[in-house]
Z-matrix of the N, CA and C atoms (Angstrom, degrees):
N
C 1 1.457
C 2 1.505 1 110.55
N 3 1.330 2 113.51 1 -168.89
C 4 1.423 3 120.48 2 -177.05
C 5 1.569 4 115.10 3 -61.86
N 6 1.361 5 111.90 4 -32.18
C 7 1.509 6 118.87 5 179.79
C 8 1.482 7 108.70 6 -63.72
N 9 1.353 8 120.16 7 -35.33
C 10 1.386 9 123.76 8 -174.92
C 11 1.563 10 108.63 9 -73.33
N 12 1.292 11 117.16 10 -35.90
C 13 1.533 12 120.74 11 -176.60
C 14 1.530 13 109.14 12 -74.63
N 15 1.289 14 116.80 13 -37.69
C 16 1.509 15 118.27 14 -175.19
C 17 1.565 16 109.11 15 -123.58
N 18 1.321 17 115.45 16 135.72
C 19 1.416 18 116.48 17 173.53
C 20 1.538 19 113.16 18 -66.58
N 21 1.338 20 116.13 19 158.50
C 22 1.449 21 117.62 20 -176.20
C 23 1.492 22 114.11 21 -55.21
N 24 1.390 23 116.51 22 -43.61
C 25 1.477 24 119.80 23 -179.07
C 26 1.542 25 113.95 24 -61.83
N 27 1.311 26 114.71 25 -35.36
C 28 1.471 27 120.37 26 177.99
C 29 1.561 28 111.71 27 -68.45
N 30 1.312 29 113.13 28 -39.56
C 31 1.500 30 117.94 29 175.40
C 32 1.530 31 109.71 30 -59.98
N 33 1.385 32 113.40 31 -50.48
C 34 1.459 33 118.71 32 -179.85
C 35 1.540 34 112.73 33 -57.31
N 36 1.357 35 112.45 34 -38.71
C 37 1.498 36 118.89 35 177.87
C 38 1.538 37 111.88 36 -64.83
N 39 1.295 38 114.76 37 -41.87
C 40 1.496 39 121.32 38 179.27
C 41 1.499 40 111.47 39 -64.29
N 42 1.349 41 115.57 40 -41.93
C 43 1.496 42 122.77 41 -178.32
C 44 1.558 43 106.27 42 -65.57
N 45 1.322 44 115.81 43 -44.22
C 46 1.451 45 120.14 44 -178.69
C 47 1.520 46 110.31 45 -60.69
N 48 1.355 47 114.46 46 -47.32
C 49 1.467 48 119.18 47 -179.53
C 50 1.504 49 111.31 48 -60.63
N 51 1.383 50 117.71 49 -42.76
C 52 1.384 51 122.55 50 176.73
C 53 1.555 52 114.02 51 -60.43
N 54 1.365 53 112.55 52 -43.08
C 55 1.408 54 120.71 53 178.27
C 56 1.571 55 110.65 54 -60.75
N 57 1.316 56 116.71 55 -46.21
C 58 1.450 57 123.02 56 178.42
C 59 1.500 58 112.15 57 -58.83
N 60 1.347 59 116.50 58 -42.54
C 61 1.453 60 122.28 59 178.98
C 62 1.528 61 109.59 60 -65.17
N 63 1.352 62 118.03 61 -37.62
C 64 1.429 63 124.19 62 -177.28
C 65 1.585 64 105.91 63 -66.94
N 66 1.335 65 114.13 64 -47.85
C 67 1.496 66 121.05 65 178.81
C 68 1.545 67 108.70 66 -57.44
N 69 1.292 68 118.53 67 -48.81
C 70 1.497 69 123.12 68 179.98
C 71 1.561 70 109.16 69 -57.32
N 72 1.269 71 114.55 70 -47.00
C 73 1.462 72 121.53 71 -178.30
C 74 1.526 73 109.84 72 -62.08
N 75 1.348 74 116.74 73 -44.11
C 76 1.444 75 119.83 74 177.53
C 77 1.590 76 112.24 75 -64.24
N 78 1.319 77 114.11 76 -40.36
C 79 1.512 78 117.67 77 177.61
C 80 1.490 79 109.10 78 -61.27
N 81 1.377 80 114.98 79 -45.64
C 82 1.497 81 116.69 80 -178.38
C 83 1.525 82 110.58 81 -63.99
N 84 1.260 83 117.58 82 -41.46
C 85 1.503 84 121.58 83 175.38
C 86 1.514 85 110.85 84 -57.21
N 87 1.306 86 115.75 85 -45.34
C 88 1.518 87 121.23 86 -179.42
C 89 1.526 88 108.31 87 -64.88
N 90 1.328 89 118.56 88 -40.47
C 91 1.483 90 123.40 89 178.56
C 92 1.557 91 109.08 90 -62.24
N 93 1.345 92 116.24 91 -45.76
C 94 1.477 93 121.82 92 179.32
C 95 1.575 94 109.47 93 -60.76
N 96 1.357 95 112.31 94 -43.16
C 97 1.470 96 116.37 95 179.21
C 98 1.505 97 110.78 96 -60.96
N 99 1.365 98 116.16 97 -45.84
C 100 1.461 99 120.14 98 177.85
C 101 1.510 100 112.63 99 -55.30
N 102 1.393 101 116.16 100 -44.84
C 103 1.378 102 123.76 101 -179.01
C 104 1.504 103 112.53 102 -65.31
N 105 1.309 104 117.08 103 -41.14
C 106 1.495 105 122.35 104 175.38
C 107 1.551 106 110.06 105 -62.35
N 108 1.305 107 116.11 106 -44.55
C 109 1.430 108 120.89 107 176.89
C 110 1.535 109 113.68 108 -59.89
N 111 1.347 110 114.32 109 -45.10
C 112 1.463 111 118.90 110 178.43
C 113 1.512 112 109.18 111 -63.84
N 114 1.323 113 118.27 112 -45.24
C 115 1.478 114 120.81 113 -179.67
C 116 1.473 115 110.90 114 -62.70
N 117 1.267 116 117.48 115 -43.27
C 118 1.532 117 118.97 116 -178.08
C 119 1.496 118 109.23 117 -70.94
N 120 1.312 119 121.78 118 -30.93
C 121 1.465 120 123.24 119 173.03
C 122 1.500 121 108.94 120 -65.82
N 123 1.316 122 116.59 121 -47.69
C 124 1.528 123 122.91 122 179.47
C 125 1.434 124 106.13 123 -58.03
N 126 1.348 125 119.61 124 -48.51
C 127 1.445 126 123.62 125 -179.74
C 128 1.507 127 115.46 126 -58.92
N 129 1.338 128 114.14 127 -41.75
C 130 1.481 129 120.50 128 175.20
C 131 1.562 130 112.19 129 -62.10
N 132 1.337 131 111.87 130 -41.10
C 133 1.509 132 118.89 131 179.67
C 134 1.554 133 107.05 132 -63.32
N 135 1.388 134 117.06 133 -48.08
C 136 1.429 135 120.43 134 178.52
C 137 1.477 136 114.48 135 -56.96
N 138 1.336 137 115.44 136 -43.32
C 139 1.461 138 120.87 137 177.84
C 140 1.542 139 111.01 138 -61.40
N 141 1.341 140 113.65 139 -42.85
C 142 1.486 141 120.22 140 179.97
C 143 1.563 142 109.17 141 -59.85
N 144 1.337 143 112.83 142 -49.40
C 145 1.461 144 119.89 143 179.29
C 146 1.557 145 112.01 144 -57.32
N 147 1.367 146 114.41 145 -48.52
C 148 1.472 147 118.21 146 -179.96
C 149 1.516 148 112.03 147 -63.69
N 150 1.336 149 116.88 148 -36.35
C 151 1.431 150 122.28 149 178.45
C 152 1.546 151 109.94 150 -63.16
N 153 1.394 152 115.68 151 -44.17
C 154 1.441 153 121.40 152 178.65
C 155 1.559 154 110.27 153 -64.71
N 156 1.329 155 115.69 154 -41.09
C 157 1.471 156 122.48 155 179.24
C 158 1.490 157 109.43 156 -61.59
N 159 1.348 158 116.40 157 -42.03
C 160 1.459 159 123.29 158 179.79
C 161 1.553 160 111.12 159 -62.43
N 162 1.315 161 112.17 160 -43.72
C 163 1.517 162 116.30 161 179.87
C 164 1.520 163 109.39 162 -68.68
N 165 1.336 164 117.45 163 -39.67
C 166 1.472 165 119.20 164 177.53
C 167 1.494 166 111.82 165 -63.15
N 168 1.368 167 116.96 166 -36.76
C 169 1.429 168 122.15 167 -179.26
C 170 1.572 169 109.00 168 -67.76
N 171 1.280 170 115.65 169 -42.09
C 172 1.483 171 121.48 170 -179.62
C 173 1.587 172 108.73 171 -62.26
N 174 1.362 173 111.86 172 -42.36
C 175 1.499 174 119.55 173 177.14
C 176 1.562 175 110.32 174 -59.26
N 177 1.319 176 114.51 175 -48.95
C 178 1.388 177 120.79 176 -176.46
C 179 1.587 178 110.54 177 -65.01
N 180 1.318 179 115.71 178 -38.02
C 181 1.489 180 119.18 179 175.04
C 182 1.473 181 109.67 180 -63.19
N 183 1.387 182 119.58 181 -40.04
C 184 1.437 183 123.81 182 178.81
C 185 1.533 184 110.63 183 -60.87
N 186 1.357 185 113.51 184 -47.69
C 187 1.470 186 121.03 185 178.82
C 188 1.525 187 113.03 186 -62.95
N 189 1.344 188 116.89 187 -37.86
C 190 1.416 189 123.67 188 175.33
C 191 1.540 190 111.66 189 -60.42
N 192 1.360 191 114.40 190 -49.79
C 193 1.478 192 121.09 191 178.87
C 194 1.524 193 110.31 192 -59.37
N 195 1.331 194 116.76 193 -39.09
C 196 1.468 195 122.37 194 -178.24
C 197 1.578 196 106.91 195 -66.59
N 198 1.366 197 117.05 196 -44.69
C 199 1.425 198 122.67 197 -178.60
C 200 1.502 199 109.71 198 -66.03
N 201 1.316 200 117.71 199 -39.77
C 202 1.484 201 120.13 200 177.79
C 203 1.561 202 109.87 201 -63.70
N 204 1.312 203 117.58 202 -36.65
C 205 1.483 204 120.76 203 -177.58
C 206 1.564 205 105.75 204 -69.30
N 207 1.336 206 116.01 205 -43.29
C 208 1.434 207 119.38 206 -179.66
C 209 1.534 208 110.36 207 -61.77
N 210 1.323 209 116.62 208 -40.24
C 211 1.484 210 121.22 209 179.17
C 212 1.524 211 109.78 210 -64.47
N 213 1.318 212 118.84 211 -41.65
C 214 1.449 213 123.55 212 177.44
C 215 1.505 214 109.19 213 -60.26
N 216 1.373 215 114.74 214 -47.68
C 217 1.519 216 119.19 215 178.28
C 218 1.479 217 112.76 216 -60.91
N 219 1.376 218 118.29 217 -37.71
C 220 1.451 219 121.62 218 177.45
C 221 1.528 220 112.17 219 -65.70
N 222 1.336 221 113.72 220 -42.41
C 223 1.530 222 118.53 221 178.86
C 224 1.459 223 109.63 222 -61.66
N 225 1.390 224 119.26 223 -39.61
C 226 1.444 225 121.94 224 -179.66
C 227 1.526 226 110.46 225 -66.83
N 228 1.372 227 116.40 226 -43.32
C 229 1.456 228 122.12 227 175.01
C 230 1.507 229 110.53 228 -55.55
N 231 1.326 230 115.12 229 -47.71
C 232 1.477 231 121.45 230 -178.65
C 233 1.537 232 107.79 231 -60.00
N 234 1.279 233 116.74 232 -50.52
C 235 1.495 234 121.47 233 -178.48
C 236 1.507 235 110.61 234 -57.33
N 237 1.330 236 115.15 235 -43.20
C 238 1.508 237 119.77 236 178.85
C 239 1.543 238 109.22 237 -63.33
N 240 1.326 239 115.26 238 -44.87
C 241 1.537 240 120.98 239 179.75
C 242 1.479 241 109.75 240 -60.12
N 243 1.376 242 118.07 241 -43.88
C 244 1.478 243 119.33 242 -177.95
C 245 1.506 244 111.27 243 -69.52
N 246 1.380 245 118.49 244 -34.65
C 247 1.432 246 121.21 245 173.91
C 248 1.546 247 111.06 246 -60.88
N 249 1.380 248 116.32 247 -49.16
C 250 1.420 249 120.29 248 -179.82
C 251 1.549 250 110.33 249 -60.64
N 252 1.366 251 115.09 250 -40.85
C 253 1.481 252 119.76 251 179.92
C 254 1.556 253 110.67 252 -57.48
N 255 1.348 254 113.92 253 -44.77
C 256 1.475 255 122.35 254 -177.59
C 257 1.572 256 106.51 255 -62.25
N 258 1.343 257 115.50 256 -46.53
C 259 1.461 258 121.40 257 -177.45
C 260 1.537 259 108.97 258 -63.16
N 261 1.316 260 116.25 259 -42.35
C 262 1.469 261 120.18 260 178.68
C 263 1.549 262 110.09 261 -65.55
N 264 1.343 263 119.85 262 -39.70
C 265 1.471 264 124.64 263 175.95
C 266 1.500 265 111.30 264 -62.45
N 267 1.309 266 115.49 265 -40.90
C 268 1.489 267 117.50 266 179.67
C 269 1.495 268 109.65 267 -71.77
N 270 1.357 269 120.33 268 -40.20
C 271 1.455 270 122.26 269 177.99
C 272 1.553 271 109.47 270 -62.52
N 273 1.275 272 116.12 271 -40.95
C 274 1.489 273 122.66 272 179.56
C 275 1.562 274 110.04 273 -62.24
N 276 1.376 275 115.38 274 -45.10
C 277 1.431 276 119.98 275 179.93
C 278 1.563 277 108.62 276 -65.31
N 279 1.295 278 116.90 277 -41.28
C 280 1.464 279 120.84 278 178.88
C 281 1.539 280 111.14 279 -59.85
N 282 1.348 281 115.10 280 -45.23
C 283 1.428 282 121.43 281 179.77
C 284 1.537 283 111.71 282 -63.04
N 285 1.311 284 114.06 283 -45.07
C 286 1.541 285 119.22 284 178.28
C 287 1.524 286 107.71 285 -62.67
N 288 1.353 287 116.32 286 -41.35
C 289 1.465 288 121.86 287 -177.66
C 290 1.580 289 108.50 288 -64.68
N 291 1.319 290 115.75 289 -38.07
C 292 1.467 291 124.18 290 178.02
C 293 1.452 292 112.01 291 -63.28
N 294 1.330 293 114.39 292 -36.70
C 295 1.583 294 120.60 293 179.18
C 296 1.474 295 111.40 294 -67.27
N 297 1.355 296 116.36 295 -29.83
C 298 1.469 297 116.73 296 -171.75
C 299 1.545 298 112.16 297 -69.23
């Protein structure tokens, strides 16, 4: 049998070597698992940041549209005021002219 082929000390040595390899492999697997966990955590954080940035961007776009609308309204009000001002100036000139 196996005992006849290998002396006891050599068998023990082989078992020890195999155990060391198994431990090393287990440690490597654990390290990979740690790295995968770290990467997936970092990835999740990146996704969360990008999602927040996307929401902030949408909000900013909404604010921009609102500001553009307000600007358009202000320009319209200004144009109306300038038109009324011209009409008033014309009316005033006509009145002054009528007085002469």
